[in-house]
C-alpha positions in Angstrom: 60.9 15.1 150.3 57.7 16.9 149.4 57.4 17.5 145.7 60.2 15.2 144.7 59.6 11.8 146.2 56.3 10.4 147.4 56.5 10.0 151.2 55.2 6.4 151.0 58.1 5.6 148.7 60.6 7.2 151.0 59.3 5.1 153.9 59.5 2.0 151.7 63.2 2.8 151.0 63.9 3.4 154.7 62.3 0.2 155.8 64.1 -1.9 153.1 67.5 -0.6 154.2 68.3 -2.0 157.7 70.6 0.6 159.3 72.9 -2.1 160.8 73.4 -3.6 157.3 74.1 -0.2 155.7 76.5 1.0 158.3 78.3 -2.3 158.3 79.2 -1.7 154.7 81.2 1.3 155.8 82.7 0.3 159.1 83.0 -2.7 161.5 80.3 -3.0 164.1 80.3 -5.2 167.2 77.4 -6.2 169.4 77.2 -4.5 172.8 74.1 -5.3 174.7 71.0 -4.4 172.6 73.1 -2.1 170.4 76.0 -2.3 167.9 79.1 -0.1 168.4 81.9 1.0 166.1 84.5 3.7 165.4 82.7 6.8 164.3 83.7 7.9 160.8 82.7 11.5 161.3 85.6 12.4 163.7 89.0 11.0 164.6 87.7 8.2 166.8 90.1 5.9 168.7 87.5 4.1 170.9 84.1 3.0 169.7 81.8 6.0 170.1 79.2 5.3 167.4 76.1 3.3 168.7 73.6 1.8 166.4 70.1 0.9 167.7 68.6 -1.9 165.5 65.2 -1.6 167.2 64.8 2.1 166.7 66.8 2.1 163.4 68.9 5.1 164.5 72.6 5.8 165.1 74.3 8.2 167.6 77.9 9.2 168.3 78.4 10.1 171.9 81.7 11.9 171.1 80.9 14.2 168.2 77.1 14.3 168.4 76.4 12.9 164.9 73.1 11.0 164.7 70.1 10.2 162.7 68.5 7.4 160.6 69.9 5.5 157.7 69.3 8.4 155.3 71.4 10.8 157.5 74.2 8.3 157.8 74.5 8.0 154.0 74.1 11.8 153.6 77.0 12.4 156.0 79.2 9.5 155.0 79.0 10.2 151.2 78.4 14.0 151.3 75.0 13.7 149.6 71.8 15.7 149.7 68.7 14.2 151.2 67.2 13.3 147.7 70.5 11.8 146.6 70.7 9.6 149.8 67.1 8.4 149.0 68.2 7.5 145.5 71.4 5.8 146.6 69.5 3.6 149.1 66.7 2.9 146.7 69.3 1.7 144.2 70.9 -0.5 146.8 67.7 -2.5 147.3 66.3 -2.3 143.8 63.4 0.1 144.4 62.5 2.3 141.4 61.5 5.8 142.5 59.1 8.0 140.6 60.5 11.5 140.6 58.2 14.5 140.8 58.9 18.1 140.1 62.0 19.1 142.1 62.0 22.4 144.1 64.0 25.2 142.8 67.7 25.4 143.9 70.4 28.0 143.9 71.8 26.4 140.8 68.5 27.0 138.9 68.7 30.6 140.0 72.0 30.9 138.1 70.4 29.1 135.1 72.6 26.0 135.5 70.7 22.9 136.4 73.0 20.2 137.7 70.4 17.5 137.0 70.2 18.5 133.3 74.0 18.6 133.1 74.2 15.1 134.5 71.6 13.9 131.9 73.5 15.4 129.0 76.7 13.8 130.3 74.9 10.4 130.4 73.8 11.0 126.8 77.4 12.0 125.8 78.8 8.9 127.5 76.5 6.7 125.5 77.4 8.5 122.3 81.1 8.0 123.0 80.5 4.3 123.7 78.8 3.9 120.4 81.7 5.5 118.6 84.2 3.1 120.2 82.0 0.1 119.4 81.6 1.1 115.7 83.5 -1.4 113.5 85.3 1.3 111.5 85.3 4.5 113.6 86.5 2.8 116.8 89.2 0.5 115.3 92.2 2.7 116.1 91.1 3.3 119.7 90.3 -0.4 120.2 93.8 -1.3 118.9 95.3 1.1 121.4 93.3 -0.5 124.3 94.3 -4.0 123.1 98.0 -2.8 123.1 97.6 -1.6 126.7 95.9 -5.0 127.5 92.7 -3.3 128.6 90.1 -6.1 128.4 86.7 -5.9 126.8 85.2 -6.5 130.3 87.1 -3.4 131.6 86.0 -1.4 128.6 82.4 -2.2 129.4 82.7 -1.8 133.2 84.3 1.7 132.9 82.1 2.7 129.9 85.1 3.8 127.8 84.3 5.7 124.6 85.7 7.6 121.7 85.5 11.3 120.7 85.6 11.8 116.9 86.2 14.9 114.7 85.9 18.6 115.5 82.1 18.9 115.6 80.8 15.3 115.6 79.3 15.4 119.1 77.8 18.9 118.4 76.1 17.7 115.3 74.8 14.5 117.0 73.4 16.5 119.9 71.8 19.0 117.5 70.0 16.1 115.8 68.6 15.1 119.2 67.5 18.7 119.8 69.9 19.1 122.8 70.4 22.8 123.5 73.9 24.2 122.7 73.8 26.2 125.9 73.5 22.9 127.9 76.3 21.3 126.0 78.5 24.4 126.7 77.6 24.4 130.4 78.6 20.7 130.6 82.0 21.5 129.0 81.3 19.3 126.0 81.6 22.1 123.4 83.4 25.4 123.2 82.8 28.6 121.2 84.9 29.0 118.1 87.1 32.1 118.0 85.4 34.9 116.0 82.4 32.8 115.3 78.9 32.0 116.6 79.6 28.3 116.0 80.9 25.7 118.4 83.5 23.0 118.3 83.7 19.8 120.4 85.9 20.0 123.5 87.2 16.5 123.0 88.5 15.6 119.5 90.1 12.2 118.5 90.4 11.1 122.1 89.8 7.9 124.1 87.1 8.9 126.6 86.9 8.1 130.3 83.5 9.0 131.9 84.0 10.4 135.4 81.3 9.7 138.0 80.8 11.0 141.6 80.4 8.6 144.5 76.6 8.3 143.7 77.3 7.1 140.1 76.2 10.4 138.6 78.0 11.4 135.4 79.9 14.6 136.2 82.6 14.9 133.6 85.1 13.3 131.2 88.8 12.7 130.8 90.2 12.3 127.3 93.5 10.8 126.1 94.8 11.9 122.7 95.0 9.3 120.0 96.8 11.4 117.4 99.4 13.2 119.7 97.6 16.5 119.2 97.4 18.8 122.2 97.9 17.6 125.8 98.2 13.9 126.4 95.2 14.1 128.8 92.5 16.7 129.2 89.5 16.8 131.5 86.2 18.5 131.5 86.4 22.2 132.7 85.1 23.1 136.1 81.3 23.0 136.2 78.6 22.9 138.9 79.1 19.1 138.9 82.9 18.8 138.3 86.0 20.0 139.9 89.1 17.8 139.4 90.6 19.0 142.7 87.7 17.5 144.5 87.0 14.3 142.4 88.7 10.9 142.3 88.3 8.6 139.4 86.9 5.2 140.4 85.6 6.2 143.8 82.1 5.0 142.9 83.5 1.5 142.1 86.0 1.5 145.0 84.0 3.1 147.9 82.6 -0.1 149.4 86.0 -1.9 149.4 87.7 1.1 150.8 85.0 1.4 153.5 85.3 -2.3 154.5 89.1 -2.4 154.5 89.8 1.1 155.7 92.5 1.4 153.0 92.5 3.5 149.9 95.2 3.2 147.2 95.7 6.3 145.1 97.4 6.1 141.6 97.8 8.8 139.0 96.2 7.6 135.8 92.9 6.2 134.5 94.4 3.1 133.1 96.4 2.5 136.3 93.1 2.5 138.2 91.3 0.3 135.7 94.1 -2.3 135.5 94.3 -2.5 139.4 90.6 -3.2 139.6 90.9 -5.9 136.8 93.6 -7.6 138.9 91.4 -7.6 142.0 92.5 -4.4 143.8 89.1 -2.9 144.1 90.1 -0.2 146.6 92.1 1.8 144.1 91.2 5.3 142.9 93.0 7.9 140.7 93.6 11.6 140.7 92.6 13.4 137.6 95.7 14.9 136.2 96.4 16.9 139.3 98.4 16.4 142.5 96.8 15.0 145.5 94.8 17.9 147.0 93.1 18.9 150.2 89.8 18.1 148.5 91.0 14.6 147.7 92.1 14.2 151.3 88.7 15.3 152.7 86.9 13.0 150.3 88.9 9.9 151.2 88.7 10.6 155.0 85.0 9.7 154.7 85.9 6.2 153.8 89.5 5.4 154.6 91.6 5.3 157.7 94.8 4.8 155.7 96.0 6.0 152.3 98.8 4.5 150.2 100.1 6.7 147.3 101.5 4.7 144.5 103.3 7.0 142.0 105.7 6.8 139.1 109.3 7.1 140.2 110.1 10.0 137.9 110.7 13.5 139.1 107.0 14.6 138.5 105.8 11.6 140.5 108.1 12.4 143.4 107.1 16.1 143.5 103.4 15.0 143.4 104.1 12.8 146.4 105.8 15.7 148.3 102.7 17.9 147.9 100.4 15.0 148.9 102.3 14.4 152.1 101.7 18.0 153.4 98.0 17.6 152.7 97.8 14.3 154.5 99.9 15.4 157.5 97.7 18.5 158.0 94.5 16.5 157.7 95.4 13.7 160.1 95.4 11.0 157.4 97.7 8.0 157.8 99.6 8.0 154.6 102.4 5.8 153.2 104.2 5.9 149.9 105.2 3.4 147.3 106.9 4.0 143.9 107.1 1.7 141.0 110.5 1.0 139.3 112.0 3.4 136.9 110.3 3.9 133.5 107.1 2.1 134.6 103.7 3.3 135.6 101.4 1.2 137.9 99.5 -0.2 134.8 102.7 -1.5 133.2 104.0 -2.7 136.6 100.8 -4.8 137.1 101.1 -6.3 133.7 104.8 -7.2 133.9 105.1 -8.1 137.6 101.6 -9.4 138.4 99.2 -9.1 141.3 101.4 -10.4 144.1 104.2 -8.0 143.4 101.9 -5.0 143.3 100.4 -6.2 146.6 103.9 -6.4 148.1 104.6 -2.9 146.8 101.6 -1.6 148.6 102.4 -3.5 151.8 105.9 -2.2 151.9 105.0 1.4 151.4 107.0 3.7 153.7 105.6 6.3 156.1 105.9 10.0 155.5 109.1 10.6 157.5 110.9 7.6 156.2 110.2 8.8 152.7 111.4 12.3 153.5 114.4 11.0 155.4 115.4 8.8 152.4 115.2 11.8 150.1 117.4 13.8 152.5 120.1 11.1 153.0 120.2 10.4 149.3 120.9 14.0 148.5 123.9 14.0 150.9 125.2 10.5 149.9 125.1 11.5 146.2 127.3 14.6 146.9 124.7 16.8 145.4 125.4 20.6 145.2 125.0 22.9 148.2 121.8 24.2 146.7 120.3 20.7 146.3 121.4 19.8 149.9 119.8 22.9 151.3 116.6 22.3 149.4 116.4 18.7 150.7 116.9 20.0 154.3 114.2 22.7 153.9 111.8 20.1 152.5 112.4 17.8 155.4 112.0 20.6 158.0 108.8 21.7 156.4 107.3 18.2 156.8 108.4 18.1 160.4 106.9 21.5 161.1 103.6 20.5 159.4 103.5 17.3 161.5 104.1 19.1 164.7 101.4 21.7 164.0 99.0 18.9 163.1 99.7 17.1 166.3 101.3 14.1 164.6 104.7 14.3 166.1 105.6 14.1 169.8 108.3 16.1 171.5 110.5 13.0 171.9 110.3 12.1 168.3 111.0 15.7 167.4 114.2 15.7 169.5 115.4 12.4 168.0 114.8 13.7 164.5 116.7 16.9 165.2 119.7 15.0 166.7 119.9 12.6 163.7 119.6 15.5 161.3 122.4 17.4 163.1 124.8 14.4 162.6 124.0 14.2 158.8 124.3 17.9 157.9 126.8 19.0 160.5 124.8 21.8 162.0 124.3 22.3 165.7 120.9 21.2 167.0 120.2 24.7 168.3 120.5 26.0 164.7 118.2 23.3 163.4 115.6 24.0 166.1 115.8 27.8 165.2 115.0 27.0 161.5 112.3 24.5 162.6 110.6 27.3 164.7 110.5 29.5 161.7 108.9 26.7 159.7 106.4 26.0 162.5 105.3 29.7 162.6 104.6 29.5 158.9 102.6 26.2 159.3 100.6 27.8 162.2 99.7 30.8 160.1 98.5 28.6 157.3 96.5 26.5 159.8 95.0 29.6 161.4 94.0 31.0 158.0 92.4 27.7 157.1 90.5 27.5 160.4 89.2 31.0 160.0 88.0 30.3 156.5 86.6 26.9 157.2 82.8 26.6 156.8 81.6 25.5 160.2 78.0 24.3 160.3 76.5 24.7 163.7 72.9 24.8 165.0 71.6 27.8 167.0 69.5 26.3 169.8 68.5 29.6 171.2 68.9 30.9 174.7 66.7 31.7 177.7 63.6 30.3 179.3 61.4 30.3 176.2 63.9 28.3 174.1 64.3 25.8 177.0 60.6 25.2 177.1 60.5 24.6 173.4 63.2 22.0 173.7 61.5 20.3 176.7 58.3 19.9 174.6 60.1 18.3 171.7 62.0 16.0 174.1 58.7 14.8 175.6 56.9 14.4 172.2 59.7 12.3 170.7 59.3 9.8 173.5 55.6 9.9 174.1 53.8 10.7 170.8 50.3 10.3 172.5 50.9 13.5 174.4 50.6 15.4 171.1 46.8 15.8 171.7 47.7 17.8 174.9 50.2 19.9 173.1 48.1 20.9 170.1 45.3 22.1 172.5 47.6 24.5 174.2 50.1 25.8 171.6 50.6 26.1 167.8 53.7 26.1 165.6 53.9 29.9 166.1 55.1 29.3 169.6 58.3 27.8 168.3 60.6 30.7 167.4 64.0 28.9 167.5 64.4 28.0 163.8 65.7 24.4 164.2 63.1 23.7 166.9 60.4 25.1 164.6 61.7 22.8 161.8 61.3 19.7 164.1 58.0 20.9 165.4 56.6 21.2 161.9 57.6 17.6 161.2 56.0 16.4 164.4 52.8 18.4 164.0 52.4 17.2 160.4 53.1 13.6 160.9 51.2 13.2 164.3 48.1 14.9 162.9 47.8 12.0 160.5 49.5 9.1 162.3 49.6 9.4 166.1 51.6 6.1 166.4 54.5 7.2 164.2 58.0 5.8 165.0 61.1 7.8 165.6 62.5 6.5 162.3 59.4 7.9 160.5 60.0 11.3 162.1 63.7 11.2 161.0 62.6 10.3 157.4 60.9 13.7 157.2 64.1 15.7 158.3 66.2 16.6 155.3 69.2 18.1 157.0 71.8 16.1 158.8 71.9 18.8 161.6 68.1 18.4 162.2 68.5 14.6 162.2 71.3 14.6 164.7 69.4 17.0 167.0 66.2 14.8 166.8 68.2 11.8 168.0 69.8 13.9 170.8 66.5 15.3 171.9 64.9 11.8 172.0 67.8 10.4 174.0 67.9 13.2 176.5 64.1 13.1 176.9 64.2 9.4 177.5 66.9 9.8 180.2 64.8 12.4 182.0 61.5 10.5 181.9 58.5 12.0 183.8 56.9 13.0 180.5 53.5 14.3 181.6 54.7 16.6 184.4 57.6 17.9 182.3 55.2 18.7 179.4 52.7 20.4 181.7 55.5 22.6 183.2 56.9 23.5 179.7 53.5 24.4 178.3 52.7 26.6 181.3 56.1 28.3 180.9 55.5 28.9 177.2 52.0 30.4 177.9 53.4 32.7 180.6 56.3 33.9 178.5 54.1 34.4 175.5 51.7 36.4 177.7 54.5 38.6 179.1 55.8 39.2 175.5 52.4 40.1 174.3 51.9 42.6 177.2 55.4 44.1 176.5 54.5 44.4 172.8 51.2 46.1 173.5 52.9 48.5 176.0 55.5 49.2 173.4 52.9 50.1 170.8 51.0 52.2 173.3 54.2 54.1 174.3 55.1 54.6 170.7 51.5 55.9 169.9 51.7 58.3 172.8 55.1 59.5 171.7 54.0 60.1 168.1 50.9 61.9 169.4 53.0 64.2 171.6 55.5 64.7 168.7 52.7 65.6 166.3 51.1 68.0 168.8 54.4 69.7 169.4 55.1 70.0 165.7 51.7 71.4 165.0 52.3 74.1 167.6 55.6 75.0 166.0 54.3 75.1 162.5 50.5 74.9 162.1 50.8 75.0 158.3 53.1 72.0 158.1 51.6 68.9 159.8 53.8 66.2 158.5 57.3 67.6 158.4 59.5 69.6 160.8 61.0 72.6 159.1 
């Protein structure tokens, strides 16, 4: 990326990361001829649609159209920017990158620099670690960790720390000349009421640094050690952190989740840490919130199946209820498991051991079994009419959501209605009437979400001129030596379709200096995943058509003819406008010889 990473370093990172090796860390690939194939992670793929070409170092999905090089795969898979993908892959192979001056971003325009926030978070994490390691200051927190049987290895792995008194961090930051504004933007300090001074956000708390999937420090969670305030608090929402879209431990768990296709979601920090220490490296935790749509979207990039393990108290059950609707609507295969009464997953792992927890996960029940069990329990326990009605409503809502999401067949629907009729004593017609009402509600919600979803499409233009631009790019991406012919006939100004212009700029730049560049080198210059996918598509289509020289000659001639016609039309329009203005001015002058410029 110009101005941020040296292009030679970017090429080095690309060459050091074999695309088959990288993609194999996320999904299973099988050899098919000269290529490798696997289930595409970018859509709901049931038959292998993703093809990886080791020779060209590219991938292409023939179902959803996703494609590109190793950078684009990581960008799409982990929802990273182009520079972040470069950093991720450089880290993977141990290449140290020299960072230049980054271009301005939208965040800088609002005076909040996410890179600076990440750096101040790294400093704060180190400060908290020092406090916990201090012989006197950290004793109480270390005693608590020992009581919870959190090992020194886990403390080090998860970089646990300690927040001290009201303004300890603020004073330490001031000594390091860290601006108060930056600390406030990161959510580490808060203004004091009626004062110009600040106080620490986290006071007397065990600190859990939170990272994103790239390992960037984005926020903190803090557990009280003196029973003051809420048991757990998180960093406020910042440009880096939003608890509804973040999962604790995803950085540590992503590879295991990707290779197994299974993500296990727990509720607490210590639950997640203890699971990892016992060998369950595909476990993540929500951050004091129920499982949200954001969590669902995040996990869909890595997991085919999600198991929710929750406390068996009322709050845990309600959290599971809300999670089920999210997962049903997003086509995520979800099952549920609950630990015995008065235990959380951390305690369960300690008391029952690894094998029992593994059994708990394996025996997790699917969504309808969970809902059905809840419903039958309500009726078996002779609950009140209100409780029974609520249980029925809850179950019907899950059925409606599943139908709307396409997860329930007509046959299954009929069986469920008949079974429900026998339990609650209502006619199946009455149940279906209620279900139709629920279904209308689910459809309205889905329609609203669809209308408000941000769909990223690429405008490829229309008409003869756009087709000629596409044809030239298809040829060039397959026969780079023909660039000499192209540059004698046309310039970049001939490309007026934005995405074609973007690709043409890359080709003109790289081929002017290196006529023998590979397709992978071209892709390394494209920052957006849309451009990367289109480059692969154009190269593939062009290869299938062949006849490069005749096609190029025809496309260049067509562009020249269209440009000539447009120029004639432009000149004629100017001449017509000049004549009109001349006649208008003459008429005006005749009406009012004293006022040349304005009509009275």
